[in-house]
C-alpha positions in Angstrom: 0.0 0.0 0.0 2.9 2.3 0.7 5.1 1.5 -2.2 5.3 5.0 -3.6 6.1 6.5 -0.2 8.8 3.8 0.3 10.3 4.6 -3.1 10.7 8.3 -2.3 11.8 7.7 1.3 14.6 5.5 0.0 15.6 8.1 -2.5 15.7 10.9 0.1 17.8 8.6 2.4 20.2 7.9 -0.4 20.5 11.6 -1.1 21.5 12.5 2.4 23.8 9.5 3.0 25.5 9.1 -0.5 25.3 12.4 -2.4 25.4 15.3 0.1 28.5 14.3 2.1 31.0 14.1 -0.8 29.6 17.4 -2.2 30.2 19.1 1.1 33.7 17.6 1.3 34.4 19.0 -2.2 33.1 22.4 -1.4 35.2 22.6 1.8 38.4 21.2 0.4 38.7 22.2 -3.3 38.4 25.3 -5.4 36.6 23.3 -8.1 34.6 20.7 -6.1 32.6 19.2 -9.0 35.7 18.9 -11.2 37.4 17.2 -8.3 34.5 14.7 -8.0 34.5 14.1 -11.7 31.3 15.7 -12.6 32.6 17.3 -15.8 30.4 19.2 -18.3 31.2 17.0 -21.4 31.0 13.3 -22.2 32.9 11.6 -24.9 30.0 9.6 -26.4 32.3 7.0 -27.9 33.6 6.2 -24.5 30.1 6.1 -23.2 29.1 3.7 -25.9 32.0 1.3 -24.9 30.9 1.6 -21.3 27.4 0.5 -22.2 28.9 -2.5 -24.1 31.1 -3.3 -21.1 28.2 -3.3 -18.6 26.1 -5.5 -20.9 28.9 -7.9 -21.5 29.6 -8.1 -17.7 26.1 -9.3 -16.8 26.9 -13.0 -17.2 30.1 -12.6 -15.2 28.2 -10.9 -12.3 25.6 -13.6 -12.4 28.2 -16.4 -12.4 30.0 -14.8 -9.3 26.7 -14.9 -7.3 26.2 -18.6 -8.3 29.8 -19.4 -7.3 29.2 -17.8 -3.9 26.1 -20.0 -3.4 28.1 -23.1 -4.4 30.7 -22.5 -1.6 30.3 -25.1 1.2 28.8 -22.8 3.8 27.4 -24.2 7.0 23.6 -24.7 7.0 23.2 -22.0 9.6 25.3 -19.5 7.6 23.5 -20.3 4.4 20.1 -19.9 6.0 21.2 -16.5 7.4 22.5 -15.4 4.0 19.3 -16.6 2.3 17.1 -14.7 4.8 19.1 -11.5 4.3 18.8 -12.0 0.5 15.1 -12.5 0.7 14.7 -9.3 2.8 16.8 -7.4 0.4 14.8 -8.7 -2.6 11.5 -8.0 -0.8 12.5 -4.3 -0.5 13.5 -4.2 -4.1 10.3 -5.8 -5.1 8.2 -3.2 -3.3 10.1 -0.3 -4.9 9.8 -2.1 -8.3 6.0 -2.6 -8.1 4.9 -1.8 -11.7 1.3 -1.9 -12.7 1.8 0.1 -15.9 4.4 1.8 -18.1 4.2 4.9 -15.9 5.2 2.9 -12.9 8.0 1.4 -15.0 9.4 4.9 -15.8 9.1 5.9 -12.1 11.0 2.8 -11.1 13.7 3.5 -13.6 14.1 6.9 -12.2 14.0 6.0 -8.5 15.8 2.6 -8.6 18.1 3.0 -11.5 19.0 6.7 -12.1 19.0 8.3 -8.7 21.0 5.5 -7.0 23.5 5.6 -9.9 24.1 9.3 -9.4 24.1 9.3 -5.6 26.2 6.2 -5.1 28.8 7.0 -7.8 29.3 10.4 -6.3 30.2 9.0 -2.9 32.1 5.8 -3.9 34.0 6.8 -7.0 34.0 10.6 -6.9 34.5 10.8 -3.1 36.0 7.7 -1.5 38.0 6.2 -4.4 39.3 9.6 -5.4 40.5 10.4 -1.9 42.0 7.0 -1.3 43.9 7.1 -4.5 45.6 10.4 -3.4 46.4 9.0 0.0 47.7 5.6 -1.0 49.3 6.7 -4.3 48.1 3.3 -5.5 44.9 3.7 -7.6 44.4 -0.1 -7.9 44.3 -0.5 -4.1 41.8 2.4 -3.9 39.6 0.8 -6.5 39.6 -2.6 -4.6 38.9 -1.0 -1.2 36.1 1.2 -2.6 34.6 -1.8 -4.4 34.6 -3.8 -1.1 32.9 -1.0 0.8 30.4 -0.5 -2.1 29.4 -4.1 -2.0 29.3 -4.4 1.8 26.9 -1.3 2.0 24.3 -3.2 0.0 24.1 -5.8 2.8 23.9 -8.8 0.5 26.1 -11.8 1.5 25.4 -14.0 -1.5 25.7 -11.0 -3.9 28.9 -9.7 -2.4 31.3 -10.9 -5.1 29.0 -9.8 -7.9 28.6 -6.3 -6.5 32.3 -6.2 -5.8 33.0 -7.0 -9.5 30.5 -4.3 -10.5 32.2 -1.8 -8.2 35.6 -2.7 -9.6 34.5 -2.2 -13.2 33.0 1.2 -12.4 36.1 2.1 -10.4 38.4 1.3 -13.2 36.3 3.3 -15.7 36.4 6.3 -13.3 40.2 5.9 -12.7 41.1 5.9 -16.3 39.0 8.9 -17.3 38.2 10.9 -14.2 34.8 11.4 -15.7 32.1 10.4 -13.1 29.4 10.6 -15.7 30.8 7.5 -17.4 30.6 5.4 -14.3 27.1 6.8 -13.6 26.0 5.7 -17.1 27.4 2.2 -16.4 25.8 2.0 -13.0 22.5 3.3 -14.3 22.5 0.7 -17.2 23.1 -2.1 -14.7 20.2 -1.0 -12.5 17.9 -0.3 -15.5 18.5 -3.8 -17.0 17.3 -5.3 -13.7 14.2 -3.0 -13.5 13.3 -3.7 -17.1 13.6 -7.5 -16.6 11.2 -7.2 -13.6 8.8 -5.2 -15.7 8.8 -7.6 -18.6 8.5 -10.7 -16.4 5.9 -9.5 -13.8 2.2 -9.3 -14.3 0.5 -5.9 -13.8 -1.3 -5.7 -10.4 0.5 -8.8 -9.0 3.3 -9.1 -6.5 6.8 -9.4 -7.8 8.2 -12.9 -6.8 11.7 -13.2 -5.4 12.4 -16.0 -7.8 12.4 -13.4 -10.6 15.0 -11.4 -8.7 17.2 -14.5 -8.1 17.5 -15.8 -11.6 21.1 -16.6 -12.7 22.9 -17.6 -15.9 25.0 -20.7 -16.5 28.5 -20.6 -15.1 30.2 -21.1 -18.4 28.8 -17.8 -19.6 30.8 -16.1 -16.9 34.1 -17.2 -18.5 33.0 -15.9 -21.9 31.9 -12.7 -20.3 35.3 -12.1 -18.6 37.0 -12.5 -22.0 34.7 -10.1 -23.7 34.9 -7.5 -20.9 38.7 -7.6 -21.1 38.6 -7.0 -24.9 36.2 -4.2 -24.4 38.4 -2.5 -21.9 41.3 -2.6 -24.4 38.9 -0.8 -26.8 38.0 1.6 -24.0 41.7 2.5 -23.5 42.0 3.4 -27.2 38.7 5.3 -27.5 39.3 7.2 -24.2 43.0 8.0 -24.6 42.3 11.7 -25.0 40.2 11.7 -21.8 42.6 10.0 -19.5 43.6 12.7 -17.1 44.2 11.3 -13.6 41.0 12.1 -11.7 41.1 14.8 -9.0 44.0 16.8 -10.3 43.1 20.5 -10.0 44.1 23.6 -8.1 43.9 23.1 -4.4 42.4 25.5 -1.9 44.3 28.8 -1.5 47.3 28.4 0.8 47.5 24.7 0.2 50.3 23.3 -2.1 49.7 19.6 -1.6 47.9 18.4 -4.6 47.5 14.9 -3.3 46.3 15.7 0.2 44.0 18.7 0.7 44.2 18.4 4.5 48.0 19.3 4.6 49.3 22.8 4.7 52.6 24.2 3.4 54.5 22.8 6.4 53.1 19.3 6.0 50.9 19.7 9.1 47.1 19.5 9.2 45.3 22.7 8.7 45.8 25.7 6.4 48.7 28.1 6.6 47.8 31.8 6.2 50.0 33.8 3.8 50.6 37.5 3.8 
């Protein structure tokens, strides 16, 4: 009965938890906060096209990783706990994805696919990964840690590896271009495919069954998917070569000369040093 209210409450919660904090950080610590986060004005649509192909090609790999997780010899108690958590997660998704007509489908695409893509990418890639890459000086480590946090936040045990893989792909796309819009497009597409699958397989006016949300592809398709994704990333490197710019490099705040750490002043101490 309260599906619409639940949708908007979830969106408002995501806004305050995922989007506003990194924006405030950017405003406080950088002269060009949105440039720092990767929210550039332009998009290379060739790069965006390759991102779309990467995300579509990665779907079997993501599905195979979830199936592999379920095949692991968990104890009965652990597996029962994981299944219960997965059912609760799917139940929440099913409520937000309740679609009786095409208008509901468009609303679900907006609330479940677009808004989370913008909000989550701003925090995880534009904020956390960007900052960790500066601190560690090792972008790959920053991508891995951010992908782990990204997956853990979703609270899905059986889907942990699949969401980690998704986070890693989005993190690499952001790392190579510094353009957050590309990772947002990839994230949105992944979400939109799920919403569209629900819309096409559910009957108007009926409850969305968890079995629809739990469908997986054969394991062998995952291996094929990995090979295709790798080839597409090689193409992505060629297409995006003019856009590769090391995300986050821009003028620091006045009085701060440390490009890699906005919290250090000229003396290497925390805080800003005033200049005459």
